[in-house]
C-alpha positions as a printed Julia matrix, in Angstrom:
529×3 Matrix{Float64}:
   0.0     0.0     0.0
   1.19    3.44   -0.85
   2.77    5.43    1.98
   0.21    8.22    1.68
  -2.66    5.8     2.29
  -0.96    4.43    5.38
  -0.48    7.95    6.72
  -4.15    8.8     6.34
  -5.26    5.49    7.86
  -3.32    6.08   11.06
  -3.78    9.84   11.0
  -4.91   10.4    14.64
  -1.83    8.64   16.03
   0.49   10.54   13.69
  -1.17   13.83   14.55
  -0.71   13.36   18.3
   2.91   12.35   17.78
   3.56   15.47   15.73
   2.19   17.65   18.53
   4.43   15.98   21.1
   7.52   16.42   18.94
   7.44   19.76   17.15
  10.94   19.26   15.69
  11.17   18.34   11.99
  11.87   14.62   12.48
  11.57   12.08    9.67
   8.12   11.08   10.93
   6.86   14.65   11.02
   8.23   15.3     7.53
   6.28   12.34    6.17
   2.97   13.73    7.42
   3.41   17.5     7.75
   1.9    18.18    4.33
  -1.19   16.16    5.2
  -1.32   17.71    8.68
  -1.48   21.31    7.44
  -3.91   20.54    4.65
  -6.33   18.58    6.78
  -6.32   21.23    9.51
  -7.12   23.99    7.01
  -9.64   22.3     4.75
 -11.07   19.8     7.22
 -11.54   17.4     4.31
  -9.51   14.3     5.04
 -11.31   12.42    2.27
 -10.24   14.98   -0.35
  -6.61   14.73    0.7
  -6.81   10.95    0.75
  -8.33   11.0    -2.74
  -5.65   13.43   -3.94
  -2.76   11.16   -3.01
  -4.66    7.99   -4.01
  -5.32    9.38   -7.49
  -1.67   10.3    -7.89
  -0.7     6.81   -6.76
  -2.86    5.18   -9.45
  -1.64    7.59  -12.12
   2.01    6.92  -11.26
   1.55    3.15  -10.91
   0.13    2.73  -14.43
   2.93    4.79  -15.95
   5.68    2.94  -14.1
   4.27   -0.46  -15.09
   4.33    0.46  -18.78
   7.7     2.22  -18.55
   9.39   -0.88  -17.13
   7.65   -3.46  -19.31
   7.85   -1.86  -22.76
  11.63   -2.3   -23.01
  11.3    -6.02  -22.26
   8.48   -6.35  -24.8
  10.55   -4.73  -27.54
  13.72   -6.71  -26.86
  11.61   -9.88  -26.97
  10.03   -8.91  -30.3
  13.48   -8.19  -31.84
  16.16  -10.12  -29.87
  19.89   -9.33  -29.96
  19.33   -5.67  -30.83
  18.37   -2.49  -29.0
  16.92   -1.06  -32.22
  13.18   -1.37  -31.47
  13.74   -0.27  -27.89
  15.65    2.8   -29.04
  13.09    3.63  -31.75
  10.25    3.49  -29.24
  12.12    5.74  -26.84
  13.01    8.14  -29.65
   9.38    8.43  -30.81
   8.18    8.97  -27.25
  10.82   11.59  -26.46
  10.5    13.44  -29.78
   6.74   13.8   -29.33
   7.27   15.33  -25.89
  10.08   17.55  -27.15
   7.96   18.8   -30.04
   4.6    19.22  -28.33
   5.66   19.9   -24.71
   5.62   23.74  -24.94
   2.29   23.74  -26.8
   0.89   21.3   -24.26
   1.86   23.65  -21.44
  -0.03   26.52  -23.09
  -3.01   24.24  -23.69
  -3.17   23.22  -20.02
  -2.88   26.89  -19.06
  -5.85   27.9   -21.23
  -8.37   25.12  -20.52
 -10.32   24.66  -17.31
  -9.15   22.07  -14.82
 -12.12   19.77  -15.51
 -11.56   19.78  -19.29
  -7.88   18.96  -18.84
  -8.77   16.11  -16.48
 -11.25   14.54  -18.9
  -9.06   14.82  -21.99
  -5.95   13.7   -20.13
  -7.41   10.57  -18.5
  -9.41    9.36  -21.5
  -6.57    9.91  -23.99
  -3.88    8.47  -21.73
  -5.67    5.26  -20.83
  -7.11    4.64  -24.3
  -3.62    5.04  -25.78
  -2.05    2.56  -23.37
  -4.86    0.06  -24.0
  -4.24    0.23  -27.76
  -0.46   -0.01  -27.28
  -0.91   -2.99  -24.96
  -3.15   -4.74  -27.48
  -0.6    -4.19  -30.26
   2.17   -5.6   -28.07
   0.05   -8.68  -27.26
  -0.42   -9.27  -31.0
   3.34   -8.97  -31.62
   4.09  -11.44  -28.82
   1.38  -13.94  -29.79
   2.47  -13.95  -33.45
   6.3   -13.68  -33.3
   6.67  -15.04  -36.85
   4.96  -11.98  -38.35
   8.3   -10.33  -39.13
   9.05  -13.25  -41.47
   5.6   -14.11  -42.84
   3.89  -10.7   -43.02
   6.34   -7.84  -42.67
   3.66   -5.22  -43.44
   1.49   -6.33  -40.52
   4.57   -6.48  -38.28
   5.62   -2.92  -39.15
   2.03   -1.69  -38.74
   1.82   -3.14  -35.22
   5.2    -1.66  -34.27
   4.11    1.76  -35.57
   0.79    1.48  -33.71
   2.64    0.64  -30.48
   4.99    3.6   -30.9
   2.3     6.15  -31.78
  -0.1     5.0   -29.06
   2.68    5.03  -26.48
   3.73    8.54  -27.53
   0.16    9.85  -27.27
  -0.17    8.21  -23.86
   3.03    9.86  -22.64
   1.86   13.28  -23.91
  -1.4    12.83  -22.02
   0.53   11.88  -18.9
   2.63   15.02  -19.3
  -0.52   17.16  -19.4
  -1.63   15.57  -16.13
   1.79   16.07  -14.55
   1.8    19.77  -15.47
  -1.72   20.21  -14.09
  -1.17   18.35  -10.81
   2.48   18.99   -9.94
   3.02   22.46  -11.43
  -0.41   23.99  -10.86
  -2.53   22.25   -8.23
   0.28   21.83   -5.71
   1.14   25.53   -5.78
  -2.53   26.58   -5.6
  -3.19   24.3    -2.61
  -0.08   25.5    -0.75
  -0.75   29.24   -1.24
  -1.28   31.08    2.03
   0.35   28.35    4.12
   3.81   28.04    5.75
   6.7    27.86    3.23
   7.69   24.34    4.23
   4.31   22.99    3.06
   5.28   23.11   -0.62
   8.59   21.37    0.16
   6.83   18.61    2.07
   4.09   18.15   -0.54
   6.66   17.86   -3.32
   8.47   15.25   -1.26
   5.28   13.28   -0.56
   4.33   13.19   -4.26
   7.83   12.17   -5.28
   7.72    9.51   -2.55
   4.48    8.14   -4.02
   6.04    8.11   -7.49
   9.12    6.25   -6.31
   7.05    3.81   -4.26
   5.21    2.96   -7.47
   8.56    2.73   -9.23
   9.59    0.22   -6.55
   6.44   -1.93   -6.58
   5.41   -1.86  -10.25
   8.64   -3.31  -11.75
   8.77   -6.05   -9.11
   5.2    -7.11   -9.94
   5.83   -6.92  -13.69
   9.17   -8.7   -13.36
   7.67  -11.63  -11.47
   4.75  -11.95  -13.92
   7.15  -11.87  -16.88
   9.61  -14.31  -15.3
   7.16  -16.83  -13.81
   4.12  -16.53  -16.12
   4.88  -14.93  -19.5
   5.4   -11.69  -21.38
   1.99  -12.12  -23.01
   0.29  -12.37  -19.62
   2.08   -9.22  -18.48
   0.95   -7.2   -21.53
  -2.63   -8.49  -21.27
  -2.8    -7.74  -17.55
  -1.5    -4.2   -18.15
  -4.17   -3.51  -20.78
  -6.96   -4.84  -18.52
  -5.7    -2.91  -15.48
  -5.61    0.32  -17.49
  -9.2    -0.25  -18.67
 -10.45   -0.59  -15.1
  -8.37    2.15  -13.48
  -9.42    5.04  -15.75
 -12.85    5.29  -14.11
 -11.41    5.15  -10.6
  -8.83    7.84  -11.43
 -11.45   10.22  -12.83
 -13.7     9.81   -9.79
 -10.81   10.43   -7.39
  -9.53   13.56   -9.17
 -13.03   15.03   -9.43
 -13.53   14.38   -5.71
 -10.36   16.36   -5.04
 -11.45   19.22   -7.31
 -14.88   19.45   -5.67
 -13.52   18.98   -2.15
 -10.8    21.68   -2.15
 -12.38   25.12   -2.78
  -9.11   26.81   -3.77
  -8.93   24.73   -6.96
 -12.39   25.8    -8.15
 -11.74   29.44   -7.27
  -8.4    29.49   -9.08
  -9.88   27.76  -12.14
 -12.52   30.5   -12.43
  -9.92   33.23  -11.9
  -7.7    31.81  -14.66
 -10.65   31.76  -17.05
 -11.34   35.46  -16.39
  -7.66   36.36  -16.84
  -7.56   34.49  -20.14
 -10.39   36.64  -21.56
  -8.84   39.98  -20.59
  -5.49   39.59  -22.4
  -7.27   38.5   -25.6
  -9.42   41.63  -25.58
  -6.35   43.71  -24.94
  -4.57   42.07  -27.88
  -7.54   42.74  -30.16
  -7.59   46.41  -29.1
  -3.86   46.65  -29.65
  -4.13   45.11  -33.12
  -6.99   47.48  -34.03
  -5.05   50.51  -32.82
  -1.95   49.33  -34.66
  -3.92   48.94  -37.89
  -5.36   52.47  -37.61
  -1.94   53.92  -36.92
  -0.44   52.09  -39.89
  -3.27   53.39  -42.1
  -2.61   56.99  -41.06
   1.11   56.6   -41.57
   0.64   55.14  -45.03
  -1.63   58.04  -45.97
   1.14   60.42  -44.99
   3.29   58.89  -47.71
   5.71   56.63  -45.89
   8.65   55.74  -48.13
   9.26   52.24  -49.42
  12.27   51.57  -47.18
  10.25   52.28  -44.05
   7.43   50.13  -45.39
   9.9    47.32  -45.98
  11.21   47.59  -42.42
   7.64   47.62  -41.11
   6.83   44.47  -43.09
   9.96   42.71  -41.79
   9.08   43.74  -38.24
   5.58   42.31  -38.68
   7.02   39.0   -39.91
   9.34   38.79  -36.89
   6.48   39.74  -34.57
   4.24   37.09  -36.14
   6.91   34.41  -35.77
   7.47   35.41  -32.14
   3.77   34.86  -31.48
   3.8    31.28  -32.75
   2.8    29.27  -29.64
   5.95   27.11  -29.69
   8.34   30.08  -30.06
   6.4    32.19  -27.57
   6.59   29.43  -24.96
  10.36   29.18  -25.35
  10.68   32.97  -25.03
   8.81   32.81  -21.72
  11.06   29.99  -20.51
  14.34   31.7   -21.44
  13.3    34.86  -19.56
  13.11   32.99  -16.24
  15.82   33.27  -13.59
  15.84   29.48  -13.18
  16.72   28.67  -16.79
  20.25   27.4   -15.94
  19.06   25.0   -13.22
  16.38   23.84  -15.65
  18.96   23.09  -18.33
  21.15   21.31  -15.76
  18.21   19.09  -14.77
  17.41   18.42  -18.43
  21.02   17.32  -19.07
  20.49   14.49  -16.59
  17.99   13.03  -19.07
  20.78   12.68  -21.64
  21.71    9.35  -20.11
  21.26    5.61  -20.25
  22.46    5.32  -16.64
  18.97    4.77  -15.26
  16.66    1.8   -15.11
  15.04    2.89  -18.35
  14.3     0.88  -21.47
  17.84    0.93  -22.93
  19.64   -0.15  -19.78
  16.91   -2.69  -18.96
  17.23   -4.22  -22.43
  21.05   -4.25  -22.18
  20.9    -6.03  -18.8
  18.43   -8.54  -20.23
  20.87   -9.2   -23.1
  23.68   -9.81  -20.57
  21.6   -12.61  -19.06
  20.27  -10.84  -15.97
  16.78  -12.28  -15.2
  13.79   -9.93  -15.43
  12.89  -10.38  -11.76
  16.46   -9.45  -10.72
  16.24   -6.29  -12.83
  12.88   -5.58  -11.22
  14.32   -6.02   -7.73
  17.31   -3.81   -8.58
  14.97   -1.17   -9.89
  12.97   -1.5    -6.69
  16.11   -0.97   -4.6
  16.88    2.07   -6.73
  13.4     3.41   -6.04
  13.85    2.74   -2.3
  16.96    4.9    -2.31
  14.94    7.52   -4.17
  12.27    7.35   -1.47
  15.0     7.94    1.1
  15.94   11.06   -0.9
  12.41   12.44   -0.45
  12.84   12.07    3.32
  16.37   13.5     3.46
  15.65   16.44    1.14
  13.28   18.44    3.42
  15.68   18.12    6.35
  18.71   19.12    4.28
  16.82   21.95    2.58
  15.71   23.41    5.91
  19.34   23.56    7.09
  21.35   24.65    4.04
  18.69   26.16    1.68
  17.26   24.92   -1.61
  20.16   26.22   -3.73
  22.93   24.51   -1.79
  20.91   21.29   -1.44
  20.9    21.14   -5.24
  24.68   21.58   -5.33
  25.42   18.8    -2.85
  22.87   16.53   -4.54
  24.16   16.73   -8.1
  27.77   16.16   -7.08
  26.82   13.19   -4.87
  25.11   11.67   -7.92
  28.29   12.2    -9.93
  30.42   10.42   -7.3
  28.1     7.39   -7.15
  28.12    6.98  -10.94
  31.89    6.47  -10.85
  31.11    2.85   -9.9
  29.01    2.41  -13.05
  31.78    3.88  -15.19
  34.34    1.58  -13.55
  32.2    -1.44  -14.55
  33.32   -0.9   -18.17
  36.78   -2.31  -17.38
  35.53   -5.37  -15.46
  35.91   -8.53  -17.56
  33.28  -10.68  -15.84
  29.98   -9.7   -17.48
  27.81  -10.51  -14.46
  30.02   -8.58  -12.02
  30.1    -5.7   -14.5
  26.3    -5.72  -14.73
  25.9    -5.71  -10.95
  28.4    -2.85  -10.62
  26.45   -0.93  -13.25
  23.19   -1.46  -11.35
  24.8    -0.63   -7.99
  26.22    2.68   -9.2
  22.96    3.71  -10.83
  20.88    2.7    -7.79
  22.99    4.61   -5.25
  23.11    7.69   -7.48
  19.32    8.01   -7.15
  19.76    9.66   -3.74
  21.48   12.65   -5.31
  19.35   12.62   -8.47
  15.98   12.86   -6.74
  17.14   15.46   -4.23
  18.44   17.53   -7.15
  15.13   17.03   -8.96
  13.16   18.22   -5.93
  15.48   21.2    -5.53
  14.99   22.37   -9.13
  11.22   21.82   -9.03
  10.92   23.92   -5.89
  13.12   26.68   -7.34
  10.78   26.83  -10.34
   7.66   26.8    -8.2
   9.01   29.66   -6.08
  10.49   31.81   -8.86
   8.14   31.38  -11.85
   5.1    33.74  -11.95
   1.65   32.15  -11.82
   0.84   33.24  -15.38
   3.9    31.4   -16.74
   3.78   28.31  -14.53
   2.21   25.79  -16.93
   4.1    27.17  -19.94
   7.46   26.87  -18.17
   6.53   23.37  -17.01
   5.72   22.35  -20.57
   8.97   23.76  -21.98
  10.99   22.17  -19.18
   9.51   18.76  -19.97
  10.12   19.42  -23.66
  13.79   20.19  -23.01
  14.14   17.07  -20.88
  12.52   15.0   -23.61
  14.9    16.5   -26.19
  17.93   15.26  -24.27
  16.15   11.95  -23.67
  15.56   11.75  -27.43
  19.26   12.3   -28.14
  20.04    9.44  -25.76
  17.7     7.15  -27.69
  19.18    8.31  -30.99
  22.54    7.22  -29.59
  20.9     3.88  -28.82
  19.77    3.6   -32.44
  23.25    4.45  -33.74
  24.96    2.2   -31.18
  22.35   -0.57  -31.15
  24.73   -3.45  -30.44
  24.45   -4.33  -26.71
  28.17   -5.16  -26.71
  28.89   -1.44  -27.2
  26.72   -0.29  -24.3
  29.91    0.94  -22.6
  30.08    3.82  -25.08
  26.61    4.99  -24.02
  27.78    4.64  -20.42
  30.67    7.08  -20.95
  28.6     9.66  -22.84
  25.95    9.57  -20.11
  28.56   10.19  -17.42
  29.84   13.17  -19.41
  26.29   14.63  -19.45
  26.01   14.32  -15.66
  29.39   16.04  -15.31
  28.23   18.93  -17.51
  25.03   19.27  -15.48
  27.0    19.45  -12.24
  29.33   22.15  -13.59
  26.43   24.14  -15.05
  24.55   24.19  -11.75
  27.75   25.08   -9.9
  28.21   28.03  -12.24
  24.61   29.14  -11.6
  25.19   28.99   -7.84
  28.39   31.03   -8.12
  26.54   33.6   -10.24
  23.71   33.92   -7.7
  25.59   33.64   -4.4
  29.05   34.89   -5.55
  30.63   31.98   -3.66
  30.35   28.22   -3.11
  31.52   27.83    0.48
  31.72   30.06    3.53
  35.51   29.97    3.81
  35.47   32.41    6.72
  33.32   29.97    8.72
  35.62   27.11    7.75
  38.68   29.12    8.84
  37.13   30.04   12.19
  36.18   26.41   12.74
  39.73   25.24   12.02
  41.2    27.92   14.29
  38.86   27.07   17.15
  39.6    23.35   16.79
  43.36   24.06   16.82
  43.21   26.01   20.09
  44.19   24.01   23.21
  41.38   23.0    25.54
């Protein structure tokens, strides 16, 4: 059972414990977000539904994310080609449509986004699951009917990409918009704790889902896994919609903010129309005064540039690049330019090396457990050394842990090398998820409300772009024997991200360490007792 459900079930005991121990202990951090919310809204059921709906949303995504790599490597053994193509299609769709998706979420009402997101997401995964079942049931299609085989592969890729785009819309709505709206007017640590709780739910699902899928694949069959995933998705869509609507109706701030956004959306459009009308009248008067051809040419060129700048995709990127947190955002995105994660490429490579699916699932679960620990450590560290410095320590700790994965390249024994690779990646999740939480909170604090969804969409687009490049590398270097090359390039990307964030911190704070405090500490320790 998800940690959030356990918290709500034993809420009275937790609440009394929190009152007896006001210090920010690990226990109080796990429940402080729920404590503040329940005290203010007096709607325990809405909060329970909120975290339950997120749990179901994350669980479905993590099940598919883990399984699809194993499906593709089974359909086309001894090559990472299909795995890399699927990842490339998925990432390119997010990279291309992410900024537009952010604007779309910003303009529609919460209820419309919920309906479109849930229906599109679940229908897409059902279709993709059905196509995968057909590929697994008829493995000889690639020899007997290549057209049908290619059609099923294309259907799987397109459906999966649409499902991921729908999931992105939901992530922007819930994690970039609803969380900030709910936390407004409350103590600053509420947003930190809520981010940690949601990330904890996500990583708990990342722990449980691969283990379940891995055991079904290893001890039943791949076909049973794909069929079960399609059936589970069909059932869960109705439960998810009911839970999210219960949250929307149970927390007044969401309904109020949705109405306010709708009013604000009408006003700028009227202003733009007035501006265009005034501009047209002014241009008419100027032309009547006999403006020369050179000036007219400049005016036409200016209009072209202005029109291009108002293209939704370009406009979204302009908004993103104007933010103070653009460098941390790019640093976070660079971490997606990697195969050093339990994603489809690394999962397929481990499968090729002879590591059983259930072992990969357990390793991924251990990785998620370390990530869950990061969601507990982060609020405590952030409260002591600030969000900025927590990000610095986090990204460099990730870099240090990945040295083990890089060292695995020179180990001759393939099984020992594989376990070193998994160990380095798993331990690095502590730094990765703390860095992720740090950047998310910096964006939530620094980005204006009017730009929140747009910036979230562009950020996900940038992350998907680097993810796409990683999959393109997988297509170019599709031989699993050459996975070590992808390993080295991924480590280089993490190094660049660490240096980029360090530069941002130096630019903001003008220093990295308090050397005067370090000197005074050394002097005091050197003095005789």
